[in-house]
C-alpha positions, 0 to 999 in steps of 0.5 A: 500500500502507498503510505501518506505523510500522515500515516508515515508520522503515525508509524514513525512515532510508534516505531521510534518514540512511544510504545502505543497509542489508542485508536481515539488518540490517533483519530483525534490527532491525525484525522480532522473532525467529521462524520466520516473521521472514525470510519476513515481512520479505522479503514486506514489503520486496518490497512497499515495492520494488513501491510505489516507496519502496525499491530492492533491489540486490546488492552485494559487501561484507565480513561485518558486524563486531560494532558494540558501541562506538567504537574511539576517542573524542576531545574538545577539549583531549584528546591526539591519538591514536597514528595508527599504532596506531589505524590498525592497530586499524582494519585488523586487523578485516578478515579475511573476503573480500567476499560478495554481499549483498542491500541496500536503498536509498530512492528519490527518491519516498521522499525526497520523502515523508520528506525526505532526499537518496536517489535509489535509486542506489549512489553508489560500489559499492566503498564498500558495506562502509563504507556498510553499517557506517555503517548499523550504527553508526546502528542501534546509536545508534537502539537505545541513544540514540534522541534522539541518533540523531534529530540524525544528519545524514549525509554526503550531507545535509552535502555542500552545506554543506561544499563543499571541506571534509572530510566525516565520515560523520555529525554529530549535532546538538542540538535547537537545530541545533548540532553536538555529535558527529562520527561516523565509521566507520573502514574500513582507514584508513591512518595519514594518513587517521586523522590528517586526520580527527582534525585536521579535527575538532580545528580545528573543536573538535568531539568525535568517535567513530571506530567 
């Protein structure tokens, strides 16, 4: 099948930036609102699955939160956050139960064409809620500051370079390959996990955004 620029963006994002996106995320991001939007999106995504570029799976995930701004920002020489208070802000957002969601992942074939680490498999089904929200943060960045989004290196791409070290969800690199900002989506993080994340960034002198 011929791949449009829109479809190339979808597959490349899933192959090299983020682990998965739900159908609703893809439709809302890449198809303008219309009576035919759902039908057209499903048809084209089905063709990408048939061509071996995407995999469609059903996952259990909590409803997507509205991702508008980080819950907390930090940069070197600023005070550390109140870990308990920040943990509570992260945890209190989760009020809805999980539900079945149609999600899409890129295949090894897609990674071989567009670059990346994708293999068409869900790394941890229990992290579907987290992975979909990391995708939401990436899409937010892609809309607001595409130049920053271009420097997004996700957790799985970072893993070989940080053996034995903590892995954030993503690090944004500048045009010369220098890390400029750590990105993390906070699930129901306990205070200890918030502290460990902060301390790792502080030791490395890296600013971060916790969404």
